[in-house]
Rosetta silent file (secondary structure, phi, psi, omega in degrees, C-alpha in Angstrom):
SEQUENCE: MEIAEQINVEELLKLVMTRPWHKGCEIIQEDGKVKVKYEDNTEHPPGLRKMPKGGTFMSSNSRVENGLFWDIGSDDFGSPEKALLAILQSPEPVDVNPQTFSFNLNKDK
SCORE:     score description
SCORE:     0.000 S_00000001
   1 L     0.000  134.138  179.528  -62.855  -40.622   22.876 S_00000001
   2 L   -70.632  153.979 -179.827  -60.735  -37.501   23.428 S_00000001
   3 H   -58.191  -43.965 -178.011  -61.782  -34.905   25.978 S_00000001
   4 H   -58.052  -31.349  179.393  -62.134  -32.217   23.270 S_00000001
   5 H   -75.786  -18.946 -177.120  -64.702  -34.388   21.498 S_00000001
   6 H   -94.277  -13.910 -173.239  -66.765  -34.685   24.671 S_00000001
   7 L   -93.162  130.723  172.918  -66.943  -30.997   25.590 S_00000001
   8 L   -91.142  113.128 -173.753  -69.790  -28.753   24.538 S_00000001
   9 H   -59.328  -43.393 -179.648  -68.155  -25.329   24.122 S_00000001
  10 H   -62.013  -41.862  178.844  -71.339  -23.342   24.835 S_00000001
  11 H   -67.079  -39.322  178.244  -71.964  -25.262   28.065 S_00000001
  12 H   -62.058  -44.077  179.101  -68.345  -24.834   29.118 S_00000001
  13 H   -63.252  -37.722  176.765  -68.530  -21.071   28.578 S_00000001
  14 H   -61.990  -35.446 -178.307  -71.714  -20.870   30.665 S_00000001
  15 H   -75.942  -34.571 -175.003  -69.893  -22.633   33.495 S_00000001
  16 H   -96.716  -23.712 -179.197  -66.711  -20.532   33.456 S_00000001
  17 L   -91.811   73.753 -170.295  -68.027  -17.076   32.498 S_00000001
  18 L  -100.541  -18.121 -178.652  -69.746  -16.503   35.840 S_00000001
  19 L   -77.052  143.391 -177.135  -68.929  -12.916   36.795 S_00000001
  20 H   -55.274  -36.073 -177.701  -71.594  -10.361   35.848 S_00000001
  21 H   -75.263  -13.448  178.350  -69.115   -8.273   33.833 S_00000001
  22 H   -57.987  -30.227 -179.138  -68.110  -11.267   31.686 S_00000001
  23 H   -61.594  -26.479 -178.577  -71.198  -10.583   29.532 S_00000001
  24 H   -87.403   -1.862 -178.436  -69.595   -7.342   28.342 S_00000001
  25 E   -85.716  147.372 -179.788  -66.360   -9.019   27.186 S_00000001
  26 E  -142.936  137.250  174.021  -65.628   -9.683   23.551 S_00000001
  27 E   -97.952  121.374 -176.067  -62.716  -11.402   21.828 S_00000001
  28 E  -112.759  131.467  174.788  -61.839   -9.481   18.670 S_00000001
  29 E  -114.678  114.118  178.275  -59.676  -10.822   15.871 S_00000001
  30 E  -150.298  144.691  179.214  -58.404   -8.157   13.493 S_00000001
  31 L    52.868   36.470  178.592  -55.216   -7.524   11.530 S_00000001
  32 L    74.373    8.489 -179.698  -53.849  -10.876   12.675 S_00000001
  33 E  -115.622  151.929  177.711  -54.169   -9.919   16.352 S_00000001
  34 E  -115.736  117.342 -176.066  -56.465  -11.252   19.062 S_00000001
  35 E  -120.205  158.660  175.791  -57.704   -8.596   21.504 S_00000001
  36 E  -115.244  126.980 -179.043  -60.053   -8.533   24.482 S_00000001
  37 E  -122.057  144.994  173.612  -62.576   -5.696   24.689 S_00000001
  38 E  -124.259  128.191  178.534  -65.066   -4.797   27.403 S_00000001
  39 L  -120.046  122.466  178.946  -68.041   -2.568   26.618 S_00000001
  40 L   -94.779   98.945 -177.456  -70.169   -1.260   29.475 S_00000001
  41 L   -98.802   14.280 -177.897  -73.593   -0.769   27.919 S_00000001
  42 L   -82.739  155.544  176.158  -75.469   -0.397   31.175 S_00000001
  43 L   -78.687  139.225  179.993  -77.342    2.745   32.168 S_00000001
  44 L  -120.601  145.791  176.322  -75.686    4.765   34.905 S_00000001
  45 L   -60.380  152.283  178.538  -77.228    7.351   37.236 S_00000001
  46 L   -54.160  140.040  178.641  -76.414   10.972   36.329 S_00000001
  47 L    93.668  -19.498  177.791  -72.982   12.009   37.535 S_00000001
  48 L   -90.750  130.797  179.581  -71.472    8.527   37.436 S_00000001
  49 L   -81.744  149.110  175.449  -68.873    8.044   34.749 S_00000001
  50 L  -120.010 -177.293 -179.335  -68.906    4.928   32.647 S_00000001
  51 L   -59.253  154.657  179.815  -66.383    3.264   30.404 S_00000001
  52 L   -62.521  150.081  177.435  -65.152    5.314   27.477 S_00000001
  53 L   -58.772  131.920 -176.868  -67.211    5.185   24.311 S_00000001
  54 L    97.630   -6.175  174.270  -65.819    2.317   22.297 S_00000001
  55 L    89.643 -178.351  176.929  -64.949    0.261   25.368 S_00000001
  56 E  -125.813  154.403 -173.044  -61.825   -0.578   27.262 S_00000001
  57 E  -122.177  154.864  179.835  -59.250   -3.187   26.345 S_00000001
  58 E   -89.262  137.118  176.502  -57.186   -5.736   28.227 S_00000001
  59 E  -128.996  169.636  178.662  -53.423   -5.364   28.371 S_00000001
  60 E  -132.405  149.788  179.643  -50.690   -7.254   30.133 S_00000001
  61 L  -160.777  129.319 -176.837  -47.640   -6.192   32.063 S_00000001
  62 L   -66.249  -16.896 -179.507  -45.428   -8.257   34.337 S_00000001
  63 L   -82.659  -10.898  178.233  -45.258   -5.382   36.851 S_00000001
  64 L   -87.108  149.700 -172.519  -49.017   -5.603   37.555 S_00000001
  65 L   -44.418  -59.973 -179.983  -50.153   -8.004   40.307 S_00000001
  66 L  -103.935    9.022  176.697  -51.617  -10.755   38.110 S_00000001
  67 L    87.584   -6.614 -176.439  -50.138   -9.407   34.864 S_00000001
  68 E  -123.818  141.565  176.089  -53.471   -8.193   33.437 S_00000001
  69 E  -154.570  166.184 -178.688  -55.151   -4.791   33.506 S_00000001
  70 E  -101.802  139.176 -172.779  -57.701   -2.738   31.543 S_00000001
  71 E  -151.287 -178.937  178.316  -56.536    0.156   29.395 S_00000001
  72 L   -84.487   -8.125  176.743  -57.390    2.224   26.312 S_00000001
  73 L  -125.969  165.625 -177.110  -55.213   -0.051   24.161 S_00000001
  74 L  -126.508  150.790  171.638  -54.944   -3.827   23.897 S_00000001
  75 L   -90.952  162.554  175.362  -52.202   -6.393   23.654 S_00000001
  76 L   -86.132  119.659  179.975  -52.260   -9.293   21.220 S_00000001
  77 L   -90.148   -3.120  171.444  -53.189  -12.437   23.140 S_00000001
  78 L    86.304  -37.745  179.456  -52.233  -14.669   20.209 S_00000001
  79 L  -155.933  156.127  176.876  -55.299  -16.917   20.148 S_00000001
  80 H   -60.003  -32.998 -179.817  -58.944  -16.867   21.235 S_00000001
  81 H   -66.196  -43.183  177.962  -58.150  -19.570   23.794 S_00000001
  82 H   -68.907  -34.245  176.723  -55.438  -17.462   25.434 S_00000001
  83 H   -64.674  -41.096  177.824  -57.745  -14.431   25.317 S_00000001
  84 H   -62.862  -43.401  176.734  -60.438  -16.437   27.128 S_00000001
  85 H   -60.409  -39.308  178.365  -57.941  -17.458   29.815 S_00000001
  86 H   -62.801  -42.879  177.831  -56.986  -13.795   30.220 S_00000001
  87 H   -58.909  -45.330 -176.864  -60.659  -12.847   30.696 S_00000001
  88 H   -68.503  -26.024 -177.253  -61.071  -15.540   33.345 S_00000001
  89 H   -98.427   -9.992 -172.690  -57.918  -14.457   35.205 S_00000001
  90 L   -81.330  159.005  172.222  -58.312  -10.686   34.924 S_00000001
  91 L   -74.006  166.340  177.208  -59.626   -8.254   37.499 S_00000001
  92 L   -60.787  139.444  178.863  -62.972   -6.574   36.942 S_00000001
  93 L   -59.821  145.168  177.985  -62.791   -3.808   34.304 S_00000001
  94 L  -121.948  164.786  177.832  -62.405   -0.288   35.650 S_00000001
  95 L   -66.324  121.822  179.176  -63.073    3.142   34.222 S_00000001
  96 L  -112.335   19.940  174.877  -60.069    4.100   32.088 S_00000001
  97 L   -59.852  137.860  176.928  -61.306    7.536   31.028 S_00000001
  98 L   -65.842  144.875  177.395  -58.434   10.005   31.213 S_00000001
  99 L   -72.364  145.950  178.318  -58.644   12.400   34.124 S_00000001
 100 L  -111.227  127.953 -179.670  -59.385   16.006   33.246 S_00000001
 101 L  -121.436  147.866  176.516  -57.549   18.731   35.129 S_00000001
 102 L  -113.778  128.094  177.961  -57.963   22.498   34.974 S_00000001
 103 L  -123.265  138.701  175.414  -54.953   24.738   35.360 S_00000001
 104 L   -83.016  109.250 -177.794  -54.963   28.501   35.419 S_00000001
 105 L   -91.452   -0.356  178.684  -52.455   29.406   32.713 S_00000001
 106 L   -78.134  111.418 -174.462  -52.871   33.141   33.206 S_00000001
 107 L   -69.837  -17.568 -178.821  -49.554   34.202   34.772 S_00000001
 108 L   -76.450  -15.948 -176.780  -51.065   37.442   36.101 S_00000001
 109 L  -103.311    0.000    0.000  -53.280   35.619   38.600 S_00000001
C-alpha cells in the first residue's frame, strides 16, 4: 500500500499546523492562482493595531531570510500543497498596515 493511501489528511494537518496563528491561515484558489491569506479575527485591546481589514497575504522573495514574508499582496504558490509548505515554513504574520505620517505642507511655518 502506498504512503498516500495510508495518510489521513485531517490528522496530518492537526499534527503539522501547531502554531497558534496557523488557525488564521487560509489557502485561496482564484483566477487559476493559489494564494495564502491570514486573517486576524481576534479582539485587541484599544490602541493596539491589528491586521488590515481583509487580511494579509504571503509573498516570496529570495532576498528575505527564508524567502517568505507577509504583505498586502500575494504570490501564486502554484498548488495547495506548495501553499501549505509555505505556511509551515513562514514566519509569524505581522501587521502590514501602511504607516501614516503627518507633514506640515504649509511653507509659511
